Every structure is written in structure tokens, then in C-alpha cells.
C-alpha positions, -999 to 999 in steps of 0.1 A, spaced: 245 -281 -237 214 -274 -215 213 -242 -195 190 -258 -170 159 -241 -182 129 -258 -198 112 -251 -231 82 -239 -210 104 -213 -193 115 -200 -227 79 -198 -239 68 -178 -208 96 -153 -210 92 -149 -248 55 -141 -242 63 -114 -217 58 -77 -225 85 -62 -204 95 -25 -207 125 -6 -194 119 22 -169 125 49 -196 99 33 -219 74 31 -190 81 68 -182 77 80 -217 44 61 -222 30 74 -190 39 110 -197 25 109 -232 -7 94 -218 -13 124 -195 -7 148 -224 29 158 -218 42 167 -253 73 149 -267 89 183 -269 83 190 -232 96 156 -222 127 160 -243 135 194 -230 132 184 -193 159 169 -171 154 132 -164 148 139 -127 120 164 -137 104 137 -159 106 111 -131 89 135 -107 62 143 -133 56 105 -137 55 100 -99 30 128 -95 6 111 -119 12 74 -111 24 73 -75 58 56 -80 90 60 -99 92 44 -134 115 15 -124 91 5 -96 62 5 -120 82 -16 -144 89 -41 -117 52 -43 -108 42 -47 -144 66 -76 -149 55 -93 -117 18 -91 -127 28 -113 -157 50 -137 -138 31 -142 -106 16 -176 -97 -13 -160 -79 -43 -166 -102 -62 -135 -91 -32 -113 -97 -19 -127 -130 -26 -108 -162 -29 -126 -195 -42 -121 -230 -59 -87 -236 -52 -78 -199 -15 -72 -209 -22 -36 -217 3 -12 -204 -18 19 -210 -48 6 -191 -25 -5 -163 -11 30 -161 -46 44 -161 -54 23 -130 -23 37 -112 -34 72 -121 -68 64 -107 -52 54 -74 -28 84 -73 -51 112 -85 -85 96 -79 -102 115 -108 -139 117 -114 -151 96 -143 -155 126 -166 -119 136 -159 -106 101 -167 -127 101 -199 -110 133 -210 -75 123 -200 -75 88 -215 -102 91 -242 -122 62 -227 -159 59 -218 -171 61 -182 -180 24 -179 -151 10 -199 -126 32 -179 -141 21 -146 -140 -15 -156 -104 -15 -166 -92 7 -137 -107 -16 -111 -96 -48 -129 -60 -38 -125 -66 -24 -90 -80 -58 -80 -49 -75 -96 -26 -53 -76 -46 -60 -44 -41 -98 -50 -3 -93 -50 -6 -88 -12 -3 -126 -9 33 -122 -21 43 -88 -9 26 -83 25 32 -115 44 42 -126 79 77 -141 76 78 -179 76 104 -180 104 82 -158 126 111 -133 130 134 -160 143 146 -154 179 135 -117 179 111 -109 207 101 -74 196 89 -78 160 64 -51 148 49 -17 153 11 -17 152 -13 12 145 -46 19 128 -50 44 100 -83 61 93 -96 71 58 -127 92 50 -155 76 31 -190 86 19 -216 81 45 -228 45 44 -265 38 42 -282 29 75 -316 11 75 -330 34 101 -309 65 108 -294 91 85 -260 85 100 -243 52 110 -224 60 142 -204 28 138 -185 45 110 -179 78 128 -142 87 127 -130 109 156 -101 119 133 -123 134 107 -156 140 124 -171 122 95 -177 86 83 -146 66 79 -130 32 80 -99 19 97 -71 -5 86 -48 -21 112 -12 -22 99 19 -40 114 54 -30 102 84 -51 109 110 -37 132 139 -56 117 130 -55 80 118 -30 55 83 -45 52 46 -42 60 38 -77 74 3 -73 87 -28 -56 71 -63 -61 84 -95 -43 75 -114 -23 66 -133 -19 98 -158 8 108 -138 37 122 -160 38 153 -142 7 165 -111 17 185 -76 5 175 -74 -13 208 -107 -33 202 -95 -41 167 -62 -55 181 -81 -76 207 -109 -89 185 -95 -91 150 -67 -116 152 -34 -98 158 -34 -102 196 -40 -139 193 -12 -142 167 13 -125 189 2 -145 219 6 -178 200 40 -169 187 52 -154 220 61 -122 202 57 -85 212 50 -52 194 53 -15 200 22 8 199 11 42 208 -10 52 238 -42 40 222 -35 4 231 -38 1 269 -41 -32 288 -16 -54 270 17 -50 290 29 -85 280 23 -80 243 25 -43 234 49 -17 247 35 18 247 52 51 257 61 50 294 75 76 317 96 49 334 114 41 302 151 49 299 162 76 276 174 50 250 141 31 252 121 62 248 141 71 217 138 36 203 100 36 207 97 71 193 117 63 162 97 31 157 64 48 159 75 77 137 87 52 112 53 36 112 37 71 106 60 75 77 45 45 60 10 57 68 20 90 52 32 71 21 -3 57 16 -19 91 20 1 104 -10 -24 86 -31 -55 108 -34 -79 78 -33 -69 75 4 -63 112 12 -98 126 7 -134 114 7 -136 80 -10 -166 82 -34 -171 44 -41 -183 15 -19 -165 2 12 -156 -30 -8 -139 -9 -35 -122 11 -8 -106 -22 5 -94 -29 -30 -78 5 -34 -63 6 1 -46 -28 -3 -35 -20 -38 -18 11 -26 -1 -8 3 12 -33 -23 26 -4 -43 42 12 -12 58 -22 -4 74 -22 -39 86 14 -33 102 3 0 120 -26 -18 132 -5 -47 153 23 -34 131 42 -10 133 23 24 119 34 57 144 49 82 167 27 103 155 26 139 188 15 153 211 45 155 243 52 174 226 74 200 207 44 213 239 28 224 257 58 238 
């Protein structure tokens, strides 16, 4: 009797290299030179925290990402052949989480500078490509909901870009750092636990408001007749964005505050990865790869046991 699956399905699943969370955790901890004795003596929660400190997510989240990289239909994300290498994949996660210099990675993983760089960014690019599955605007355009997202920009510090004339390119000046930076525009669903809009990187000298007006999100909300919530850096869009307002009722103020703090929580999740939390030493193009790969990982984290807070609380209806 047929179980409804084809021979091709069986071939695909037989070829998968899938690991349980405990196997992922043990492999990762041994890679970063935790001894078997130290691993065995520690509580499971301690080992999970050690793993998370090095690789950015809990072992079961990493196990799910690893499986999806093998099963995805996105050509740029799918890993095959010699790319199905768990240790190099974990090395790429460690690159995002700890952002080591190349001599540090060489010592940690016993791999040459060039080979380590090549493999780390191969997997980072693969992770980035998963955005087409994980960070998407819902097909139903949020149904009948009118208020659908919070929107905000997040700045990251980069090395000073080369300018053909001047020593400093003022387009990249970030008022948040007083240094060169880039900005990503993020939109987080109000009704689901998901990042649904990601746009960038743009020079940090461009205001969040200008990015909203000129880079596509304003036009999208207008075309769909949807609205969002934003902070005070988005004046001039009363029919599209609701910002903090002294005329709001107590409940509305509380709702907006919780929504914006929830958005900041996601921004904070991305900054737990050291590649986004200090000066990014590589090119702006590689920054885009790292930022978007981190956002994909954060989306997996949200979906696998660490959701953002619920905006709708009892106090809003009292």
C-alpha cells in the first residue's frame, strides 16, 4: 500500500544530514574547545547557554535552520554536496555571533584565513537567501486588519567608506554613533510574531522618514490601504503612520508604547550578534549579507520558543 510519498521524496530525505539538538550542541561546544569533561559535568541549561553565547541561538533553533537549508526550494539558499558540512555552518554562526578577527577564527577552528572567510560567508549568504521564505509580507495582506506593522530604522556602525574627494563621506554619518553607519528599515507585524519588511542598507545620513517616503514602504501601505505605528521620527503621514500623540487616550498611548517597545526588542535581538553591535570591518555589501542573515536567525528564534511580547493586554480594555 502506498503512503502517498514518491520515490523521489524518499531519496531526498535519505540524503539529508539531520541532527538532533543535543548532537548540534555537543558538536558546537567541542568546536569552541569545551572539553568533553566540562560538557558532561555541566547542567543541560548551562551547556545551552554556552552554545547560545557562541552561536547566537539555542541548539534546537540551529538544528531547524540546518535542516531547512537542505530542504529549501530557494536555489541561493540550498546546500548540497560538500556544502553539507555542519562544522563550517557552525563556524559561520560563530562569525555572526562573535565576529572574530581572522587570526582568532584560524586559532579557534584550525582553518586558514582565506578558507575560513570563504566558508563563513558562503553560509552567511545562504542564510541571507532564506529571507525569501522567512521574512515576507503575508499573501493575504493582513486580511481586514487596518493597523498592520510597526516601522523603525536601526543604525549599525561601519568602517568609514572611501569618498573620491573627501576624507569623510557625510552621507554615511550616523547621528546615533557620531561615526559612519548604515540604516535598515524594519517592519514588524502587529498581529503575528514576524518581521515582515526589511529594506536596506541605506546610508545612515538618510533620515528614517525619508527612507519611508522614498524607498517603497509608504507606497506599499498606500496601495494596500493599510497603516502602521512609528515613533516621532516619522512626521507628515497622518493617514499612514500613527506616532505618539498627546491627544491619544490612555489605552491608545499604552498600545503604541507597547508596540514600539516590542519593535525595539527585536532590534535588540539583532544587536546581540557582535557583527552588528560594534564596528563592522568588511564592505557594505558584506554588511548587508550579515544583517539579513542575522534577521533570518532572529525570525527562527521567534518561531521556536522565544516570541516577542503580546501587545494586547488586559489593561488596554479596562
